[in-house]
C-alpha positions in Angstrom: -7.8 11.1 -20.3 -8.4 14.7 -21.5 -11.1 17.0 -20.4 -12.3 19.5 -22.9 -11.7 23.0 -21.8 -14.4 25.8 -21.6 -13.8 28.9 -23.8 -10.8 30.8 -22.6 -9.5 28.1 -20.2 -6.8 25.7 -21.0 -7.4 21.9 -21.1 -6.3 19.7 -18.2 -4.4 16.7 -19.4 -3.9 13.8 -17.2 -1.1 11.2 -17.2 -2.4 8.5 -19.7 0.3 6.0 -19.0 -0.3 6.0 -15.4 -4.1 5.9 -15.8 -3.9 3.0 -18.3 -1.5 1.1 -16.0 -3.6 1.5 -12.8 -6.9 0.7 -14.7 -5.3 -2.4 -16.2 -3.9 -3.6 -12.8 -7.6 -3.1 -11.4 -9.1 -5.0 -14.2 -6.7 -7.9 -13.8 -7.4 -7.9 -10.0 -11.2 -8.5 -10.6 -10.3 -11.7 -12.8 -7.7 -12.9 -10.3 -9.7 -12.1 -7.1 -12.5 -14.3 -8.8 -10.1 -17.0 -9.8 -8.4 -17.1 -6.5 -11.6 -16.9 -4.2 -14.1 -18.8 -6.1 -13.7 -22.2 -4.2 -13.3 -20.4 -0.9 -16.4 -18.2 -1.6 -18.4 -21.3 -2.5 -17.5 -23.2 0.6 -18.0 -20.3 3.1 -20.9 -18.2 1.3 -22.6 -20.7 -0.9 -21.6 -18.7 -4.0 -18.5 -18.6 -5.8 -19.2 -15.0 -7.0 -19.2 -13.5 -3.5 -15.9 -11.8 -3.5 -16.1 -11.1 -7.1 -19.2 -9.0 -6.8 -17.6 -6.9 -4.0 -14.4 -6.5 -5.7 -16.2 -5.3 -8.9 -18.3 -2.9 -6.7 -15.2 -1.6 -5.1 -13.5 -1.2 -8.4 -16.4 0.9 -9.7 -16.5 3.0 -6.7 -12.7 3.4 -6.9 -12.9 4.6 -10.5 -15.2 7.2 -9.4 -12.9 8.1 -6.5 -9.9 8.4 -8.8 -11.9 10.8 -11.1 -13.1 13.0 -8.3 -9.9 13.3 -6.6 -8.0 14.0 -9.8 -10.2 17.0 -10.2 -9.4 18.3 -6.7 -6.5 20.9 -6.8 -3.8 19.2 -4.8 -3.0 22.5 -2.8 -6.3 22.1 -1.1 -4.7 19.5 1.0 -2.3 22.1 2.3 -4.9 23.7 4.5 -6.5 20.4 5.5 -3.2 18.9 6.6 -3.7 18.9 10.4 -7.4 18.0 10.3 -6.6 14.9 8.3 -3.6 14.2 10.6 -5.8 14.3 13.8 -8.7 12.4 12.1 -6.3 9.5 11.1 -4.6 9.4 14.5 -8.2 9.3 16.1 -9.1 6.4 13.8 -6.2 4.5 14.8 -6.8 5.0 18.5 -10.4 4.1 18.2 -9.5 0.8 16.4 -7.8 -0.2 19.8 -11.1 0.5 21.7 -13.4 -2.3 22.4 -16.7 -1.9 20.5 -15.1 -0.2 17.7 -12.2 -2.3 16.7 -12.4 -5.8 15.2 -10.0 -8.6 16.0 -8.9 -11.0 13.4 -5.8 -13.3 13.3 -4.4 -12.1 16.6 -4.5 -8.5 15.4 -7.0 -5.6 15.9 -6.7 -3.6 12.6 -10.2 -3.3 11.5 -13.1 -0.9 12.5 -16.8 -1.4 12.0 -19.2 1.6 11.4 -22.6 0.1 10.9 -22.5 -2.2 8.0 -19.0 -1.0 6.9 -15.7 -2.4 7.9 -12.5 -0.7 6.9 -8.7 -0.4 8.1 -7.7 3.0 9.4 -4.0 2.4 8.5 -4.8 2.7 4.8 -6.1 6.3 5.6 -3.2 7.0 8.0 -0.5 6.2 5.4 -1.9 8.8 3.1 -2.2 11.2 6.2 1.4 10.9 7.0 2.3 11.7 3.4 0.2 14.8 3.4 1.5 15.8 6.7 5.3 15.3 5.7 4.8 17.1 2.4 3.2 20.2 4.2 5.7 20.3 7.1 8.9 19.6 4.8 7.8 22.3 2.3 6.9 24.7 5.1 10.2 24.3 6.8 12.2 24.3 3.6 14.8 26.9 4.8 15.4 25.1 8.2 15.4 21.4 7.2 19.1 21.2 8.0 18.6 22.1 11.6 18.0 19.1 13.8 15.3 20.6 15.7 13.3 21.8 12.8 13.9 19.4 10.0 14.3 16.1 11.9 12.7 16.2 15.3 9.2 17.1 14.7 8.8 14.7 11.8 10.1 11.9 13.9 7.9 12.7 16.8 4.7 12.5 14.6 6.2 9.1 13.1 6.5 7.8 16.7 2.8 8.3 17.5 2.0 6.6 14.5 4.4 3.8 15.1 3.1 3.4 18.8 -0.6 3.1 17.7 0.4 0.6 15.0 2.3 -1.6 17.4 -0.4 -1.7 19.7 -2.5 -3.6 17.1 0.1 -5.1 16.3 1.0 -4.2 12.8 4.8 -4.4 12.4 4.6 -4.4 8.6 2.9 -1.1 8.6 5.5 0.3 11.1 8.2 -0.6 8.7 6.4 1.2 5.7 5.6 4.3 7.6 9.2 4.5 9.0 10.9 4.0 5.4 8.5 6.4 3.9 9.1 9.3 6.4 12.8 8.6 5.9 12.8 8.7 2.2 10.8 11.9 2.1 13.0 13.5 4.6 16.1 12.5 2.7 14.8 13.9 -0.6 13.8 17.1 1.1 17.3 17.6 2.4 17.4 16.7 6.0 21.1 16.0 6.7 22.0 12.3 6.3 23.7 12.4 9.6 20.4 13.2 11.2 18.7 10.3 9.4 21.5 7.8 10.2 21.3 8.8 14.0 17.8 7.7 13.8 18.6 4.4 12.2 21.0 3.7 15.1 18.4 4.4 17.6 16.0 2.2 15.9 18.2 -0.9 15.6 17.5 -1.9 19.4 13.8 -1.2 19.0 13.8 -3.2 15.8 15.6 -6.1 17.4 13.1 -6.2 20.3 10.3 -6.1 17.9 11.7 -9.3 15.9 12.4 -11.2 19.1 10.0 -9.7 21.6 7.1 -12.0 20.6 7.4 -15.8 20.2 5.3 -15.8 16.8 7.7 -13.2 15.3 10.7 -15.4 16.2 9.0 -18.4 14.6 8.3 -16.5 11.4 11.9 -15.4 11.3 13.3 -18.6 11.8 10.8 -20.4 9.3 11.7 -17.7 6.7 15.2 -18.6 6.7 14.5 -22.4 6.3 10.5 -22.8 5.6 11.1 -26.5 4.4 11.9 -27.3 8.1 8.4 -26.1 9.3 6.2 -27.4 6.6 3.2 -27.7 8.7 3.7 -24.5 10.7 5.3 -21.1 10.1 6.6 -22.2 6.9 3.4 -23.4 5.4 2.4 -20.2 3.7 5.8 -19.8 1.9 6.2 -23.2 0.8 2.8 -23.3 -0.9 3.4 -20.0 -2.4 6.8 -21.2 -4.0 5.1 -24.2 -5.0 2.5 -22.1 -6.9 5.2 -20.2 -8.7 7.1 -23.5 -9.6 4.0 -25.1 -11.0 3.2 -22.0 -13.1 6.4 -22.3 -15.2 6.9 -19.9 -18.1 3.2 -19.8 -19.4 1.1 -20.8 -16.3 -1.6 -23.2 -15.8 -4.3 -21.0 -17.2 -6.7 -18.6 -15.3 -9.0 -20.6 -13.0 -6.7 -23.7 -13.2 -4.5 -23.1 -10.4 -4.4 -25.7 -7.6 -2.7 -24.2 -4.6 -5.8 -21.8 -4.1 -7.8 -24.8 -3.4 -7.5 -24.6 0.4 -3.7 -25.0 0.3 -2.5 -21.4 0.1 -3.9 -19.3 2.9 -5.5 -16.0 1.9 -5.0 -16.6 -1.8 -7.2 -13.5 -2.8 -5.5 -11.0 -0.5 -1.9 -11.5 0.8 -0.9 -14.0 -1.6 -2.7 -13.4 -4.8 0.6 -12.7 -6.5 1.4 -16.5 -5.8 -1.9 -17.3 -7.6 -1.0 -15.1 -10.5 2.4 -16.8 -10.6 0.7 -20.2 -11.0 -2.1 -19.4 -13.3 -0.3 -16.7 -15.6 3.4 -18.1 -15.3 6.8 -16.2 -15.5 5.4 -14.0 -18.2 2.4 -13.0 -16.4 4.3 -12.1 -13.4 6.8 -10.0 -15.4 3.7 -8.3 -17.0 2.4 -7.3 -13.6 5.9 -6.1 -12.5 6.0 -4.1 -15.7 2.7 -2.5 -14.8 3.8 -1.5 -11.4 7.0 -0.2 -13.0 4.9 2.2 -15.1 3.1 3.4 -12.1 6.2 4.0 -10.0 8.1 5.5 -13.0 5.2 7.9 -13.8 4.9 8.8 -10.1 8.5 9.6 -9.8 8.5 11.7 -13.0 5.6 13.7 -11.8 7.3 14.1 -8.5 10.5 15.6 -9.8 9.0 17.6 -12.6 6.6 19.4 -10.1 7.6 23.1 -9.6 5.6 23.1 -6.1 7.5 21.5 -3.2 4.4 20.4 -1.5 3.2 18.8 -4.7 6.6 17.3 -5.3 6.9 15.8 -1.7 3.3 14.5 -1.9 3.8 12.8 -5.2 7.0 11.3 -4.0 5.4 10.1 -0.8 2.4 8.6 -2.6 4.8 6.9 -5.0 7.1 5.6 -2.5 4.2 4.3 -0.3 2.8 2.2 -3.3 6.4 1.0 -4.3 6.9 -0.2 -0.7 3.9 -2.0 -0.5 4.2 -3.7 -3.7 7.9 -4.7 -3.0 7.1 -6.2 0.5 4.1 -8.1 -0.9 6.1 -9.6 -3.8 9.1 -10.2 -1.4 6.9 -12.1 0.9 5.1 -14.2 -1.9 8.7 -15.1 -3.4 10.1 -16.0 -0.1 12.4 -13.1 0.1 10.9 -11.4 3.1 9.3 -12.8 6.3 5.5 -13.1 6.1 3.6 -9.8 6.4 -0.1 -9.2 6.3 0.2 -6.6 3.4 -2.1 -6.6 0.5 -1.0 -6.1 -3.3 -2.2 -2.5 -4.3 -5.0 -2.6 -7.0 -4.9 -6.5 -7.2 -5.6 -8.0 -3.7 -9.4 -8.2 -2.6 -10.3 -5.4 -0.2 -12.3 -2.2 -0.4 -10.4 0.1 2.0 -6.8 -0.4 0.1 -8.3 -0.2 -3.2 -10.3 3.1 -2.7 -7.4 4.7 -0.8 -4.9 3.6 -3.5 -7.2 5.1 -6.2 -7.7 8.4 -4.4 -3.9 8.4 -4.0 -3.6 8.0 -7.9 -6.2 10.6 -8.5 -4.1 13.0 -6.4 -1.0 12.1 -8.2 -2.5 12.8 -11.6 -3.9 16.2 -10.3 -0.3 17.0 -9.3 0.9 16.0 -12.7 -1.8 17.9 -14.5 -1.1 21.1 -12.4 2.6 20.8 -13.0 2.0 20.7 -16.6 0.4 24.1 -16.3 -2.7 22.8 -18.0 -5.2 24.0 -15.3 
């Protein structure tokens, strides 16, 4: 996408490969959300188009959001770092307060403002990226010092982690932790400091895995789901059955079987299983290839950027998307324990889609600024 420049001003050129891959994922997502949700929507809302209409609406708004954020110079976020950080922490706190937060599936991760509901964790993830990028670039000359390059960032991460665990949302804690670790590693924080944090996190991770009965059941069922076909292994079994049924070519769009009240959350957490059944192995490879383009272009933008703040922010955005994709695909394929994480650009959900589109807009602006086209 190229914007014609005014007289005397250079043109601003955006990464077409990144844009094409994202828009194609969003388009496929609209089709697959309808295919995965039509039976459920018909039963629950009396119309098979219920989720399709909402996803199409979110997608249109998301495209507008992408365009808007792609035109905002990324350096603006440097001065907004702390307001964004405080706002995101405030929303994560508010979601835990009765009257603001909504409980679903044993977790309180949603917030209602009038007719709107959203997940603050999506905004918090981007807020963490912006904070880390700002702090790491500002403290560049002191990153090798334990009290400058390591402690402040871990303290902010710990505040996010505590608020997320109170929901509880262990999957997001893992994403936030890995995200912060990767950004510190690339920025040059000594590996000995990062390894010391990992050693301290081992006891906490062990407690989180065995501290609740449902987590123990999830872990045990992940190791052998076929022993628990009617319990914790149910989702993984039906997800694997969907991939097995799809074979090489798939059953065809709309002709899948597992989405018909067998596979839970077929249009959100397990939409990749529906894709595997209806589009087959080749469809799965195509989707993974599109994500590969997004992540590859993001990494290219990050490491070619001449501005430290822009580089770290691009890297953080790309890492966050890559982690969410990897975890969702791992769960659907039975490679990871079940987590309540959606698949970026494909799963149903307005909050995730809009924040991911905003993130891509920021990434595209960083790429355009780096190219010296603005």
